[in-house]
C-alpha positions as CSV (number, residue, x, y, z in Angstrom):
1,M,-20.7,15.5,-53.0
2,A,-20.3,19.3,-52.1
3,A,-16.9,20.2,-50.0
4,G,-19.1,21.6,-47.5
5,T,-20.5,17.9,-46.9
6,L,-17.5,16.1,-46.4
7,E,-16.7,15.0,-43.1
8,Q,-13.2,15.3,-41.2
9,P,-11.8,11.5,-40.3
10,F,-10.2,12.4,-37.5
11,A,-11.1,15.4,-34.9
12,P,-8.4,17.5,-33.9
13,P,-6.5,16.7,-30.6
14,D,-8.0,18.5,-28.0
15,A,-5.0,20.1,-26.6
16,G,-7.1,22.2,-23.7
17,A,-8.4,18.9,-22.3
18,A,-5.0,16.9,-22.4
19,R,-3.7,20.1,-20.4
20,R,-6.5,20.1,-18.1
21,A,-6.2,16.0,-17.6
22,S,-2.8,16.0,-17.0
23,S,-3.4,19.1,-14.1
24,R,-6.0,16.7,-12.5
25,V,-3.5,14.2,-12.4
26,E,-0.9,16.3,-10.9
27,A,-3.7,17.4,-8.1
28,V,-4.7,14.3,-7.4
29,Y,-0.6,13.1,-7.5
30,A,0.1,16.1,-5.4
31,E,-2.5,15.8,-2.3
32,Y,-2.6,11.4,-2.3
33,F,0.6,10.4,-2.8
34,R,1.7,10.3,0.9
35,Y,-1.5,8.3,1.7
36,V,-0.7,5.7,-1.4
37,W,2.8,5.0,-0.2
38,R,1.5,4.7,3.6
39,C,-0.4,2.4,1.9
40,L,1.9,0.4,0.2
41,R,4.2,0.1,3.2
42,A,1.3,-1.2,5.8
43,L,0.3,-3.8,2.9
44,G,3.9,-5.1,2.8
45,V,5.6,-3.6,-0.1
46,H,9.6,-4.1,0.2
47,P,11.2,-0.9,1.1
48,H,13.2,-0.8,-2.1
49,L,10.0,-1.4,-4.0
50,L,8.1,1.8,-2.4
51,D,8.7,4.2,-5.0
52,D,8.3,1.9,-7.4
53,A,5.1,0.6,-6.6
54,A,3.8,4.1,-5.7
55,H,5.1,5.3,-9.2
56,D,3.0,2.5,-10.8
57,V,0.0,3.5,-9.0
58,F,-0.2,7.1,-10.5
59,V,0.7,5.6,-13.8
60,V,-2.8,3.7,-13.3
61,V,-4.4,6.6,-12.1
62,Q,-3.5,8.4,-15.2
63,Q,-4.9,5.8,-17.6
64,K,-8.0,5.9,-15.4
65,L,-9.0,9.4,-14.2
66,G,-10.7,10.1,-16.9
67,A,-13.5,7.4,-16.1
68,F,-13.4,8.1,-12.7
69,D,-16.7,8.2,-11.2
70,D,-16.9,11.2,-8.8
71,G,-20.0,9.2,-6.2
72,V,-17.1,7.3,-5.2
73,P,-14.3,9.1,-2.5
74,V,-11.0,9.2,-4.0
75,T,-9.2,7.1,-1.4
76,T,-11.5,4.5,-2.1
77,W,-10.7,4.5,-5.4
78,L,-7.2,4.8,-4.9
79,Y,-6.9,2.2,-2.1
80,A,-8.4,-0.3,-5.1
81,I,-5.7,0.7,-7.4
82,T,-3.1,0.6,-4.4
83,L,-3.9,-2.8,-3.2
84,R,-3.7,-4.6,-6.8
85,V,-0.1,-2.8,-7.2
86,A,0.8,-4.0,-3.8
87,R,-0.3,-7.6,-4.2
88,R,2.2,-7.6,-7.6
89,A,4.7,-6.0,-6.1
90,R,4.6,-8.6,-3.3
91,A,4.6,-11.5,-5.6
92,N,7.7,-10.1,-7.9
93,A,9.6,-9.9,-4.4
94,R,9.2,-13.1,-3.5
95,R,10.1,-14.3,-7.1
96,D,13.1,-12.3,-7.3
97,A,14.0,-12.8,-3.4
98,W,17.6,-13.0,-4.6
99,R,17.7,-9.7,-6.1
100,Y,17.0,-8.2,-2.8
101,A,19.5,-10.5,-0.9
102,R,22.4,-9.3,-3.6
103,T,21.4,-5.5,-3.0
104,D,21.3,-5.8,0.8
105,D,25.1,-6.9,0.2
106,E,26.4,-4.4,-1.8
107,H,25.2,-1.8,0.4
108,G,27.0,-4.1,3.6
109,A,23.4,-4.1,5.4
110,S,21.0,-7.0,5.9
111,P,17.4,-5.9,6.4
112,A,17.9,-7.9,9.9
113,D,20.6,-5.6,10.6
114,E,18.7,-2.2,9.4
115,A,16.0,-3.1,11.5
116,Q,17.9,-4.1,14.7
117,A,19.6,-0.4,14.1
118,R,16.3,1.0,14.1
119,G,15.2,-0.9,16.9
120,N,18.3,0.1,19.0
121,V,17.2,4.0,18.2
122,E,13.4,3.4,18.9
123,Q,13.9,2.3,22.5
124,E,14.9,5.8,23.6
125,L,11.3,6.5,22.9
126,E,8.3,4.4,23.8
127,C,6.1,5.4,21.0
128,E,8.6,4.8,18.8
129,E,8.9,1.5,20.0
130,Q,5.6,0.4,20.3
131,L,5.3,1.3,16.3
132,E,8.1,-0.8,15.6
133,L,6.4,-3.6,17.3
134,A,3.5,-2.7,15.8
135,R,5.3,-3.1,12.3
136,R,7.1,-6.6,12.9
137,A,3.4,-7.5,14.2
138,L,1.7,-6.7,11.0
139,D,4.4,-8.3,9.0
140,R,3.8,-11.5,10.5
141,L,0.3,-11.6,9.3
142,D,-0.6,-13.5,6.0
143,E,-1.5,-11.4,3.3
144,D,-5.2,-11.7,3.3
145,K,-5.3,-11.0,7.2
146,R,-3.1,-8.0,6.6
147,E,-5.2,-6.7,3.8
148,A,-8.2,-6.8,6.1
149,F,-6.4,-5.5,9.0
150,V,-5.0,-2.7,7.4
151,L,-8.2,-1.4,5.6
152,S,-10.5,-1.9,8.5
153,Q,-7.9,-0.5,11.4
154,V,-5.5,1.6,9.8
155,E,-7.6,2.9,7.1
156,Q,-10.9,2.5,9.4
157,R,-13.3,1.5,6.4
158,S,-16.0,-0.8,6.7
159,A,-16.6,-4.1,5.8
160,P,-18.9,-3.6,3.2
161,E,-16.5,-0.8,1.9
162,I,-13.3,-3.3,2.0
163,A,-15.7,-6.2,0.7
164,D,-16.3,-3.6,-2.4
165,I,-12.6,-2.6,-2.5
166,T,-11.4,-6.3,-2.6
167,G,-14.2,-8.5,-4.4
168,V,-14.2,-10.6,-1.5
169,P,-17.8,-11.8,0.1
170,L,-18.8,-9.7,2.9
171,N,-19.2,-12.6,5.2
172,T,-15.4,-13.2,4.1
173,V,-14.5,-10.0,4.7
174,Y,-16.1,-10.2,8.3
175,S,-14.3,-13.4,9.0
176,R,-10.9,-12.0,8.0
177,I,-11.1,-8.9,10.0
178,R,-11.8,-10.9,13.5
179,A,-9.3,-13.7,12.5
180,A,-6.5,-10.4,11.6
181,K,-7.3,-8.8,15.0
182,L,-7.1,-11.7,17.0
183,A,-3.5,-12.8,15.1
184,F,-2.3,-9.3,16.1
185,Q,-3.3,-9.1,19.3
186,S,-1.4,-12.5,19.8
187,E,1.8,-11.5,17.6
188,V,1.8,-7.9,19.9
189,S,1.4,-10.3,23.2
190,R,4.4,-12.3,22.1
191,L,6.9,-9.7,21.1
192,N,6.1,-7.9,23.9
193,L,7.3,-11.3,25.7
194,V,9.9,-11.2,23.5
195,N,11.4,-7.5,24.3
196,R,10.9,-8.0,28.1
197,G,12.7,-11.0,28.1
198,K,15.6,-9.4,26.2
199,T,15.5,-6.5,28.7
200,H,16.1,-8.7,31.9
201,E,18.6,-10.3,30.0
202,R,20.9,-7.3,30.2
């Protein structure tokens, strides 16, 4: 066989392509990190785990960005990844609850103490107080309702989009959205009554 007909078994690495891929990941990170972090928080990821969870999201982004379909909004694609990472983080938090309790002891303040301290400050501003109340109400929803509520009410996703992101049948999505709205409103009303009762006791 002539030397000119020999084929190289491996193509040389394309350094330029690697640099372009890295730059693209960095651009997505810079533009959407706050969005991902906010979604993770809204989906109930423990504050101690938010940074790690956000890192996990962008590890997946780095792995899959090359196959990303440009016909899909970036936020929809990111949210699907974020949702899976949030579910895993919540599951890990339940399994490792003892670790978080120990961490709270080391810092000398429990999550309840921190929430109370935040509440004392936020009472000075009605807007902040209502925001905290909404967060507390959201924390009371089960995982399915919370995801449906965040996607529909916070992220303003349509029911078909939510079905695509979560892999849940469309009729189930509609049912979860309705149930989540009712549960959230009920919890907000309950918390408002509790807050008013505490105010009258002072």
